[in-house]
C-alpha positions in Angstrom: -6.2 -11.8 -85.2 -6.4 -15.6 -85.9 -2.8 -15.7 -87.0 -1.7 -14.1 -83.7 -3.6 -16.7 -81.7 -2.0 -19.5 -83.6 1.5 -18.1 -83.1 0.9 -17.9 -79.4 -0.3 -21.5 -79.1 2.8 -22.6 -80.8 5.1 -21.2 -78.1 6.6 -23.6 -75.7 7.1 -22.5 -72.0 10.1 -24.1 -70.3 9.7 -24.2 -66.5 12.9 -25.1 -64.6 12.3 -27.5 -61.6 12.3 -25.9 -58.2 15.3 -26.4 -56.0 15.2 -29.1 -53.4 14.0 -27.8 -50.0 16.4 -28.2 -47.2 15.2 -27.3 -43.6 17.0 -24.4 -42.0 19.0 -24.7 -38.9 17.1 -24.0 -35.6 17.6 -20.4 -34.3 19.9 -20.1 -31.3 18.5 -19.7 -27.9 18.0 -16.1 -26.9 19.9 -14.7 -24.0 19.6 -11.4 -22.3 23.3 -11.2 -21.8 25.9 -11.6 -24.6 27.9 -14.8 -24.7 31.7 -14.8 -24.5 32.1 -14.5 -28.3 29.4 -11.7 -28.6 29.2 -8.0 -27.9 26.5 -5.4 -27.6 26.3 -3.0 -30.5 23.6 -0.8 -28.9 21.7 -0.9 -25.7 18.5 0.8 -24.6 17.8 0.8 -20.9 14.5 -0.9 -19.9 12.0 0.8 -17.7 10.6 -2.5 -16.5 11.4 -3.4 -12.9 13.5 -6.5 -12.5 11.7 -9.6 -11.4 12.2 -10.2 -7.7 14.2 -13.4 -6.8 13.2 -13.8 -3.2 10.7 -16.3 -1.7 7.9 -16.1 0.8 7.0 -19.0 3.0 4.1 -19.7 5.4 3.8 -22.9 7.4 1.0 -24.4 9.5 1.8 -27.7 11.3 2.7 -30.2 8.6 2.0 -28.1 5.5 4.3 -25.3 4.1 3.6 -23.1 1.2 6.4 -21.3 -0.6 5.8 -18.5 -3.2 8.5 -17.6 -5.7 9.5 -14.2 -7.2 8.9 -12.1 -4.1 10.9 -9.3 -2.6 13.5 -10.2 0.0 12.1 -10.2 3.6 8.6 -9.2 2.3 5.9 -9.1 5.0 3.2 -9.9 2.4 3.4 -11.3 -1.2 2.7 -8.8 -4.0 1.6 -9.4 -7.6 0.9 -7.1 -10.5 -1.4 -7.3 -13.5 -1.4 -10.9 -15.0 0.9 -11.8 -12.1 2.2 -15.4 -12.1 1.4 -17.1 -8.7 4.0 -19.9 -8.6 5.5 -21.9 -5.8 5.5 -25.3 -4.1 3.4 -27.0 -1.4 5.5 -29.1 1.0 3.5 -31.9 2.8 5.4 -33.5 5.6 3.2 -36.6 6.1 1.9 -37.9 2.8 0.6 -41.3 4.0 -3.1 -40.5 4.0 -3.2 -37.5 1.7 -6.0 -37.8 -0.9 -6.0 -34.3 -2.5 -4.0 -31.1 -2.7 -5.8 -28.0 -4.0 -5.2 -24.3 -4.6 -7.7 -21.5 -4.5 -7.3 -17.8 -5.3 -9.9 -15.5 -3.8 -10.6 -11.8 -4.1 -13.5 -9.8 -2.8 -14.6 -6.1 -2.6 -16.4 -5.3 0.7 -18.2 -2.0 1.4 -20.4 -0.6 4.1 -22.3 2.8 4.2 -24.9 3.9 6.7 -27.3 4.9 3.9 -27.3 1.7 1.9 -25.9 -1.0 4.1 -23.2 -3.6 3.2 -22.3 -5.1 -0.1 -19.7 -7.8 -1.1 -18.6 -8.4 -4.7 -16.6 -11.5 -5.6 -13.6 -10.5 -7.6 -11.7 -13.7 -8.0 -12.8 -17.3 -7.3 -10.4 -19.6 -9.1 -9.8 -23.2 -7.9 -7.1 -25.7 -9.1 -6.5 -29.3 -8.2 -2.8 -29.8 -7.7 -2.8 -33.5 -6.9 -5.5 -36.1 -6.4 -5.2 -39.8 -5.8 -6.1 -42.8 -3.6 -3.8 -43.3 -0.6 -4.7 -47.0 -0.5 -3.2 -47.6 -4.0 0.3 -47.5 -5.2 0.1 -43.8 -6.1 1.2 -41.6 -3.3 1.2 -37.8 -2.9 4.7 -36.4 -3.3 6.2 -34.3 -0.6 6.7 -31.3 -2.9 3.7 -30.3 -5.1 4.5 -27.4 -7.5 1.8 -25.0 -8.7 1.5 -22.1 -11.1 -1.5 -19.9 -11.9 -2.0 -16.5 -13.7 -4.1 -13.9 -12.0 -7.0 -12.6 -14.1 -7.1 -8.9 -15.0 -10.8 -8.5 -14.9 -14.0 -9.6 -13.2 -17.7 -9.7 -14.0 -20.0 -7.1 -12.4 -23.6 -6.9 -13.4 -23.0 -8.8 -16.6 -20.0 -6.7 -17.9 -16.3 -7.1 -17.6 -14.5 -4.6 -15.3 -10.7 -4.2 -14.5 -9.7 -6.0 -11.4 -9.2 -3.3 -8.6 -6.0 -3.0 -6.6 -5.7 -3.9 -3.0 -7.2 -1.0 -1.1 -8.7 -0.1 2.3 -10.5 3.0 3.5 -11.7 2.9 7.0 -11.5 5.2 10.0 -12.6 5.0 13.7 -13.9 8.5 13.3 -16.5 7.3 10.7 -17.3 3.6 11.3 -20.3 3.8 9.0 -18.0 4.2 6.0 -15.9 1.1 5.2 -14.3 -0.1 2.0 -11.8 -2.9 1.4 -10.6 -4.9 -1.6 -8.5 -7.9 -0.6 -7.0 -11.0 -2.1 -5.7 -14.3 -0.8 -4.2 -17.6 -1.8 -5.6 -20.7 0.0 -3.9 -24.1 -0.1 -5.9 -27.1 1.2 -4.6 -30.6 2.0 -7.2 -33.3 2.5 -6.3 -36.5 4.4 -8.2 -39.6 5.2 -8.8 -40.1 8.9 -8.7 -43.9 8.5 -7.4 -45.8 5.5 -10.4 -48.1 5.3 -13.0 -45.3 5.5 -12.8 -43.1 2.4 -15.6 -40.8 3.4 -14.1 -39.7 6.7 -11.6 -36.9 5.8 -10.1 -33.9 7.3 -8.7 -30.8 5.5 -5.8 -28.6 6.6 -5.8 -25.1 5.1 -3.0 -22.5 4.7 -4.3 -19.0 3.8 -1.9 -16.3 2.5 -3.2 -12.8 2.0 -1.4 -11.0 -0.9 -1.4 -7.5 -2.3 -2.5 -6.8 -5.9 -1.0 -3.7 -7.5 -1.5 -3.4 -11.2 0.9 -0.8 -12.8 -0.4 2.1 -14.8 1.8 4.8 -16.5 1.3 8.5 -17.3 1.0 9.1 -21.0 2.8 12.4 -21.0 5.7 13.8 -19.1 5.6 16.9 -16.9 7.6 19.5 -18.8 10.3 21.3 -16.9 9.1 24.8 -16.0 11.9 27.2 -15.2 9.5 30.2 -15.8 5.7 29.9 -16.0 5.3 33.2 -18.0 7.7 32.1 -20.7 6.3 28.5 -21.1 2.7 29.5 -21.1 3.3 31.7 -24.1 5.6 29.4 -26.1 4.0 26.1 -25.1 0.4 26.7 -23.9 -0.5 23.1 -24.5 1.8 22.1 -21.6 -0.6 23.7 -19.1 -4.2 23.1 -18.1 -6.1 26.2 -16.9 -9.1 26.1 -14.6 -11.0 29.3 -13.9 -13.5 30.6 -11.3 -14.8 33.9 -9.9 -14.4 35.1 -6.3 -17.8 36.7 -5.7 -18.5 39.7 -3.5 -21.1 40.0 -0.8 -24.5 41.4 -1.8 -24.1 44.9 -0.5 -20.6 45.4 -1.9 -20.0 47.7 -4.9 -16.6 46.1 -5.8 -16.1 44.1 -9.0 -15.5 40.4 -8.6 -12.0 38.9 -8.8 -11.1 36.2 -11.4 -9.0 33.3 -10.1 -7.0 30.9 -12.3 -4.9 27.8 -11.5 -2.5 26.3 -14.0 -1.3 22.7 -13.7 0.6 20.4 -16.1 -1.6 19.7 -19.2 -1.9 15.9 -19.1 -3.7 15.9 -15.7 -2.4 12.3 -15.3 0.6 12.1 -12.9 2.7 9.4 -11.4 2.6 8.8 -7.6 6.3 9.8 -7.5 5.8 13.0 -9.6 6.2 16.5 -8.2 3.3 18.5 -9.6 4.0 22.2 -10.2 1.2 24.7 -10.2 0.7 28.5 -10.8 -2.1 30.6 -9.2 -3.2 33.9 -10.6 -5.9 36.3 -9.5 -6.8 39.4 -11.5 -9.3 42.1 -11.5 -9.7 45.9 -10.9 -7.0 47.4 -8.8 -9.6 48.6 -6.3 -10.9 45.1 -5.8 -7.5 43.6 -5.2 -6.5 46.4 -2.9 -9.7 45.8 -0.8 -9.0 42.0 -0.7 -5.5 42.5 0.6 -5.8 45.5 2.9 -9.2 45.7 4.5 -8.1 43.5 7.4 -4.5 44.5 8.1 -4.1 42.1 11.0 -4.7 39.0 8.8 -3.3 37.8 5.5 -4.9 36.4 2.5 -5.0 32.6 2.8 -4.2 30.6 -0.4 -3.9 26.8 -0.2 -3.4 24.2 -2.9 -3.8 20.6 -1.9 -4.2 17.1 -3.3 -7.5 15.5 -2.3 -8.7 12.0 -2.6 -12.4 11.2 -2.7 -13.7 7.6 -2.1 -17.3 7.1 -3.0 -19.6 4.0 -2.6 -23.0 3.6 -4.1 -25.2 0.8 -2.7 -29.0 0.2 -3.3 -29.4 3.7 -4.8 -27.7 5.5 -1.9 -24.3 7.2 -2.3 -21.8 8.2 0.3 -18.3 9.6 0.0 -15.3 10.4 2.1 -12.6 13.1 1.4 -9.0 12.9 2.5 -6.3 15.5 2.0 -3.2 13.6 0.7 -0.8 16.5 0.7 -0.6 20.3 0.8 1.5 22.2 -1.6 4.2 24.8 -0.8 3.2 28.1 -2.3 5.3 31.3 -2.8 4.6 34.7 -4.1 5.8 35.7 -7.5 7.2 39.2 -7.8 5.0 41.4 -10.0 6.1 42.3 -13.5 7.4 45.9 -13.8 4.6 47.8 -15.5 3.3 51.4 -15.6 1.0 52.4 -12.7 -2.6 51.8 -13.4 -5.7 53.7 -12.2 -8.0 52.2 -9.6 -10.4 51.0 -12.3 -7.6 49.4 -14.3 -7.0 45.6 -14.4 -4.0 44.1 -12.7 -3.0 40.6 -11.4 -1.1 38.9 -8.6 0.7 35.5 -8.9 1.8 32.6 -6.8 3.6 29.4 -7.7 4.4 26.1 -5.9 4.6 22.4 -6.0 2.7 19.4 -4.7 5.2 16.8 -3.4 4.8 13.0 -3.8 2.8 11.3 -1.1 4.8 8.9 1.0 3.6 5.3 1.3 0.8 5.9 -1.3 0.8 2.8 -3.6 -2.6 3.0 -5.3 -3.8 5.5 -7.8 -7.3 6.3 -8.8 -9.6 3.5 -10.0 -13.2 2.6 -10.5 -14.7 -0.8 -9.6 -18.5 -1.1 -10.2 -20.2 0.7 -7.3 -16.9 2.0 -5.9 -14.8 4.9 -7.2 -11.5 6.4 -6.0 -10.8 9.8 -7.6 -8.2 12.5 -7.1 -8.4 16.3 -7.3 -6.2 19.3 -7.0 -8.1 21.9 -4.9 -7.5 25.6 -4.7 -8.8 27.4 -1.6 -8.7 31.2 -1.2 -9.9 32.6 2.1 -10.2 36.4 2.4 -8.8 37.9 5.5 -11.1 38.8 8.4 -10.5 40.2 11.8 -13.1 40.8 14.5 -15.9 43.0 13.3 -14.2 43.7 10.0 -15.5 41.3 7.4 -14.0 41.1 3.9 -16.4 42.1 1.0 -15.3 38.9 -0.8 -16.6 35.4 -0.3 -14.3 32.4 0.1 -13.5 30.4 -3.0 -12.9 26.7 -3.5 -11.9 25.4 -7.0 -11.7 21.6 -7.7 -9.7 20.2 -10.7 -10.1 16.5 -11.5 -6.8 14.6 -12.1 -5.7 11.0 -12.2 -2.9 9.5 -10.2 -1.2 6.4 -11.7 1.5 4.2 -10.2 4.3 5.1 -12.6 5.6 8.4 -14.0 6.0 8.9 -17.7 9.7 8.0 -17.5 11.6 6.3 -14.7 15.1 7.2 -13.6 17.7 4.6 -14.4 21.3 4.1 -13.5 22.2 3.6 -17.2 25.4 5.4 -18.3 25.8 6.1 -22.0 28.9 4.2 -23.3 
């Protein structure tokens, strides 16, 4: 053992010197488009919307505010999540200007008859764009640029909440229920009234309301459904099933009828998505026959609609307002050929349809502190009734919670595969 240690200590390790370090050349500037000596090897179309290139301008006497990256001929500026508010302030007469400032405001206002009014401050950010002394050599420039990033959250009762989109819910029919979230950009230009009196100032203000629409995307696509009966067996995970029972009146001896509605499994849909659905009622043949034929003058009423509920809670009191956004088109499905069953046997009837996108709807569901905007798919089945003849079945209403988001799972593009 001692001999081994001695032999190892006698070894000499030769370490070659490291090569001299030479700094690498800087990487070339990145460009979205290939240069004249470059070509695309592969291209994947982007789902992001292109940044607008228009401007929005608002003037008031000697002050003009211009906002960049807006849609052409936009009536009101629009920003998304983490939106960049950039532009310039043009001041015509700069002789006595002492300060130019920018303020971004946002507030959530609500009123209900049960709990009164409440206002929550969403954004209250202030920036000094220029400040100086008009009596000195420094003078305010005619053009003052600015740039500020919108926050994505706000504080409510000590916790951070996502910033709600611009939204308004009010109706002359129900003046006691009012909800509005609004945002604005305020530019203030302060001038000295007299050069020798610094404490006498006047402030000119330009206020620009803007819309805030954060984008949200569905996490699953709506699978194409050429035939419900085939897909519900091969891909049951693509459907969400809600179930309820249509009850009979107390003196009726008929068995109740079971009602089902099937909708795409994600239950999160884009505002531009067409939502398919399938309705099925099943039960004993005698019950279905009584439901359909007891009142021959009237027909069974089946409705599927998209409903939005806006709720406000203030000082322990809660109020809500329901609005039907759209009503689906529903069609009967021909029954499957099967052997005739007895009156006590089980059978079913089916309907299918679609809920079309709601025009001019730009906001999905959201929750902001004491305010919640939720969406539902509602199935209503109304038994027929005529004069003195009353159906033995009671009306049914089934509500399925869903979530509407601004973007579908995948957007259509004009990309053509090379």
